[in-house]
C-alpha positions in Angstrom: 73.1 -2.0 62.1 73.6 0.1 59.0 75.8 -0.9 56.2 78.2 1.7 55.0 78.6 2.0 51.2 81.8 3.4 49.9 81.3 6.0 47.2 84.2 4.5 45.3 82.4 1.2 45.0 79.2 2.6 43.7 78.7 2.2 40.0 77.5 5.3 38.3 74.5 4.8 36.0 75.4 4.7 32.3 74.3 7.9 30.6 71.4 7.4 28.1 72.5 7.9 24.5 69.8 9.7 22.6 69.8 9.5 18.8 71.4 12.5 17.0 68.9 14.9 15.4 70.5 14.2 12.1 69.6 10.6 12.3 66.0 11.4 13.3 65.6 13.9 10.5 67.1 11.5 8.0 64.8 8.7 9.1 61.7 10.9 8.8 62.8 12.0 5.3 63.4 8.3 4.4 59.9 7.4 5.5 58.5 10.1 3.2 60.5 8.8 0.3 59.5 5.2 1.0 55.8 6.2 1.2 56.1 8.1 -2.1 57.8 5.1 -3.7 55.3 2.5 -2.5 52.1 4.6 -2.9 52.7 7.2 -5.7 49.0 7.1 -6.7 48.1 8.5 -3.3 50.1 11.6 -3.9 50.2 12.1 -7.7 47.1 13.7 -9.4 48.1 12.7 -12.9 49.7 9.8 -14.8 53.4 10.3 -15.2 53.4 9.3 -18.9 50.1 10.7 -20.3 50.5 13.5 -22.8 48.4 16.7 -22.5 49.0 18.8 -25.6 46.8 21.6 -24.2 49.2 22.0 -21.2 52.6 22.1 -22.8 55.3 24.0 -21.0 52.9 25.4 -18.4 54.6 27.0 -15.4 53.9 26.1 -11.8 50.2 26.7 -11.0 47.4 25.4 -8.8 46.6 22.7 -11.4 50.3 21.8 -11.9 52.3 22.8 -8.8 55.6 21.9 -10.5 54.5 22.9 -14.0 54.5 20.7 -17.1 57.1 19.6 -19.6 57.3 19.8 -23.4 54.7 17.0 -23.7 52.3 18.4 -21.2 53.1 15.8 -18.5 52.8 16.9 -14.9 56.2 17.4 -13.4 55.0 16.8 -9.8 53.5 13.5 -10.8 56.6 12.4 -12.6 58.8 13.4 -9.6 56.6 11.4 -7.3 56.6 8.3 -9.5 60.3 8.7 -10.1 60.9 8.2 -6.4 60.2 4.4 -6.9 62.8 4.2 -9.7 65.5 6.1 -7.9 65.0 4.3 -4.6 65.3 1.1 -6.5 68.5 2.4 -8.0 69.8 3.3 -4.5 69.1 -0.3 -3.2 70.3 -2.4 -6.2 73.5 -0.4 -6.8 74.6 -1.0 -3.2 73.0 -4.2 -2.0 75.0 -6.7 -4.0 78.3 -4.8 -3.6 77.7 -4.6 0.1 76.9 -8.3 0.5 79.6 -9.6 -1.8 82.3 -7.2 -0.7 81.6 -7.7 3.0 81.6 -11.5 2.9 84.7 -11.5 0.7 86.5 -9.0 3.0 85.6 -11.1 6.1 86.9 -14.3 4.4 90.2 -12.9 3.1 90.8 -10.9 6.3 90.4 -14.0 8.4 92.3 -16.5 6.1 95.0 -14.1 4.8 97.9 -15.5 2.8 97.2 -16.5 -0.8 93.4 -15.6 -0.8 94.2 -12.1 0.4 96.9 -11.7 -2.2 94.7 -12.9 -5.1 91.7 -10.8 -4.2 94.0 -7.8 -3.5 95.4 -7.9 -7.0 91.9 -8.1 -8.5 90.9 -5.1 -6.4 94.0 -3.2 -7.5 93.1 -3.9 -11.1 89.6 -2.5 -10.6 90.6 0.7 -8.8 93.2 1.5 -11.4 90.4 3.0 -13.5 88.2 5.9 -12.4 84.9 4.5 -11.0 82.5 6.4 -13.2 84.6 5.8 -16.4 84.7 2.1 -15.8 81.0 1.9 -15.1 80.2 3.9 -18.2 82.5 1.6 -20.2 80.7 -1.6 -18.9 77.3 -0.1 -19.6 78.3 0.9 -23.1 79.4 -2.6 -23.8 76.3 -4.3 -22.3 73.8 -1.7 -23.5 71.8 1.0 -21.8 69.2 0.1 -19.2 68.8 -0.3 -15.4 69.7 -4.0 -15.3 73.0 -3.5 -17.1 73.7 -0.5 -14.9 73.2 -2.6 -11.8 75.7 -5.2 -13.2 78.3 -2.6 -14.0 78.1 -0.9 -10.6 78.2 -4.3 -8.8 81.3 -5.3 -10.8 83.1 -2.2 -9.5 81.5 -1.1 -6.2 82.4 -4.2 -4.1 86.0 -3.0 -3.6 85.3 -0.4 -0.9 83.3 -2.8 1.2 85.9 -5.5 0.8 88.6 -3.1 2.1 86.6 -1.9 5.1 85.6 -5.4 6.2 89.0 -6.9 5.6 90.7 -4.3 7.7 88.2 -4.7 10.6 88.4 -8.5 10.6 92.2 -8.5 10.6 92.0 -6.3 13.7 89.2 -8.2 15.4 90.8 -11.7 14.9 93.6 -10.6 17.2 91.1 -9.7 20.0 90.8 -11.9 23.2 87.3 -13.1 22.4 88.5 -14.5 19.0 91.5 -16.3 20.7 89.1 -17.7 23.4 86.9 -19.1 20.6 89.9 -21.0 19.2 90.8 -22.3 22.6 87.3 -23.6 23.1 87.5 -25.4 19.8 85.0 -23.4 17.8 85.2 -23.9 14.0 86.7 -21.2 11.9 83.3 -20.6 10.2 81.6 -20.1 13.6 84.3 -17.7 14.8 84.1 -15.7 11.5 80.4 -15.6 10.9 79.1 -15.5 14.5 81.8 -13.5 16.3 84.1 -11.6 14.0 81.8 -10.4 11.2 79.1 -8.9 13.5 81.8 -6.9 15.2 83.5 -5.9 11.9 80.5 -5.0 9.7 79.7 -1.6 11.4 82.0 0.6 9.1 80.5 -1.1 6.0 77.0 -0.4 7.2 77.8 3.3 7.8 79.4 3.5 4.4 76.3 1.8 2.8 74.1 4.7 3.7 76.5 7.2 2.1 76.9 4.9 -0.9 73.2 4.9 -1.4 73.2 8.6 -2.0 76.1 8.2 -4.4 74.2 5.4 -6.1 71.2 7.7 -6.7 73.5 10.4 -8.1 75.2 7.8 -10.3 71.9 6.5 -11.6 70.8 10.0 -12.4 74.1 10.7 -14.1 73.8 7.6 -16.3 70.2 8.5 -17.0 71.3 12.0 -18.0 73.7 10.4 -20.4 71.1 8.0 -21.8 72.8 4.9 -20.3 70.5 4.3 -17.3 66.7 4.4 -17.2 65.2 5.1 -20.7 62.3 7.5 -21.6 59.5 7.7 -20.9 60.4 6.2 -17.5 60.0 9.0 -14.9 63.5 8.9 -13.5 65.0 12.1 -12.0 68.2 12.1 -14.0 66.2 11.5 -17.3 63.9 14.3 -16.3 66.8 16.7 -15.7 68.2 15.7 -19.2 64.7 16.3 -20.7 64.7 19.9 -19.5 68.2 20.9 -20.3 67.1 22.5 -23.6 64.4 24.5 -21.9 66.3 26.1 -19.1 65.8 29.6 -20.4 62.0 29.3 -20.9 60.9 26.4 -18.7 63.3 26.1 -15.8 61.0 24.0 -13.7 61.4 20.9 -15.9 64.9 20.3 -14.6 64.9 22.2 -11.3 62.3 20.1 -9.4 63.8 16.7 -10.3 67.2 18.2 -9.3 65.8 19.2 -6.0 64.4 15.7 -5.5 67.9 14.3 -6.2 69.4 16.7 -3.6 66.8 15.7 -1.0 67.4 12.0 -1.5 71.2 12.5 -1.2 70.8 14.6 1.9 68.5 12.0 3.5 71.0 9.1 3.2 73.9 11.4 4.2 72.1 12.4 7.4 71.3 8.7 8.2 74.9 7.7 7.6 76.2 10.5 9.8 73.7 9.6 12.5 74.6 5.9 12.3 78.3 6.7 12.5 77.8 8.5 15.8 75.3 5.9 17.2 77.5 2.9 16.4 80.8 4.5 17.5 82.0 2.7 20.6 82.3 4.9 23.7 83.9 4.4 27.1 
């Protein structure tokens, strides 16, 4: 006796979701940047800080593929060693704002009432001023340097993560699984940390990737203004500033660090775009 199967009752296999090419390309580029940041000596032929007065302002050649600067320092070696500084800037200008803003947004989104009102007024006070102007003002008060730059960005950058997570938690806490947790007697901390936050943190993670590219550009901008990394540190923004007076005669001093900045920004943008598509819920 054969059993008849109704086509209507058969469950169609779920289509396999392949990663977007943009995500794969971004991850490959990120691996290259991480390798250059961790092992610059394996790629750089020269010291990034040693002067060579016999090779001042030499153009790109076999000995110096990216040329040399006004102190005879090899530009390629400085760009490679600068990867570590700029990747550090990308991490530390976004890590604390992400952690603090996400946790605070989850807490205020779940509790609401007075906590949401108090934090909301503080956030409104922060966003009244333009982001870059406020960061520059804080760094000017604290003094130039990477540590003070991290403090300034963290004091301002948490607002975006707070808003994203707060809005998601406020939506998720009305869902059936959150209401079922309350019926089962789960504590508010368990509902928030183990159920609501993992489902609400996705937009903040996607924004984090984009924010890393903005963090590198911000670090380069402050370095260009003399408020970030200080010479002779091989930081891309500082290198662009070093070459601004030689653009007519030695264009390579600023061009190649600028291209490195562009590559890093594109890398994190590709990863953010790929994650946004991969984490987007589908029917």
